[in-house]
C-alpha positions as CSV (number, residue, x, y, z in Angstrom):
1,X,191.2,102.6,22.4
2,X,191.7,99.0,23.4
3,X,188.8,96.6,23.9
4,X,188.2,95.3,27.5
5,X,186.1,92.7,29.0
6,X,185.3,93.4,32.7
7,X,183.8,90.7,34.8
8,X,182.4,91.4,38.3
9,X,182.2,88.3,40.4
10,X,180.8,87.7,43.9
11,X,183.1,85.6,45.9
12,X,181.9,82.0,46.0
13,X,180.9,81.6,49.6
14,X,178.2,79.3,50.9
15,X,175.0,81.2,51.8
16,X,176.2,84.5,50.2
17,X,175.6,83.7,46.5
18,X,172.5,83.3,44.4
19,X,170.4,83.8,47.6
20,X,167.1,84.1,45.8
21,X,167.8,80.8,44.0
22,X,169.0,79.3,47.3
23,X,165.6,79.8,48.8
24,X,164.3,77.2,46.4
25,X,167.2,74.8,45.8
26,X,169.3,75.3,48.9
27,X,172.5,77.1,49.6
28,X,174.9,74.3,48.6
29,X,173.2,73.9,45.2
30,X,173.2,77.7,44.7
31,X,176.9,77.8,45.4
32,X,177.5,75.0,42.9
33,X,175.5,76.9,40.3
34,X,177.5,80.1,41.0
35,X,180.8,78.2,40.6
36,X,179.5,76.8,37.3
37,X,178.7,80.3,36.1
38,X,182.3,81.3,37.0
39,X,183.6,78.4,34.9
40,X,181.3,79.4,32.1
41,X,182.6,83.1,32.2
42,X,186.2,81.8,32.1
43,X,185.6,79.6,29.1
44,X,183.9,82.2,27.1
45,X,186.1,85.1,28.2
46,X,189.1,83.2,26.8
47,X,187.5,83.4,23.4
48,X,187.3,87.2,23.5
49,X,190.0,89.3,21.9
50,X,190.3,92.0,24.6
51,X,192.1,92.8,27.8
52,X,190.4,91.0,30.6
53,X,189.7,92.3,34.1
54,X,188.1,90.3,37.0
55,X,186.8,92.2,40.0
56,X,185.7,90.3,43.1
57,X,183.2,91.5,45.6
58,X,185.5,91.2,48.6
59,X,188.9,89.5,48.1
60,X,190.7,87.6,45.3
61,X,190.5,83.9,46.2
62,X,193.5,81.6,45.8
63,X,191.7,79.7,43.1
64,X,190.9,82.9,41.1
65,X,189.5,82.1,37.7
66,X,192.6,83.8,36.1
67,X,194.9,81.2,37.8
68,X,192.9,78.0,37.1
69,X,194.1,75.8,34.3
């Protein structure tokens, strides 16, 4: 059996991510935090010796974390 890292990601859309947090800090700041989490996942996932799978809530964005450099 191979090891796998599976990451489920909500698409980074203004007003649709971190909504409970947005109630306090605002939708734009919540989106920034969400995008920073995605960068964090990417950084640490690259250190894991496993097959990696990223699943988005709706569609795969053009700037998918697997395609960023």
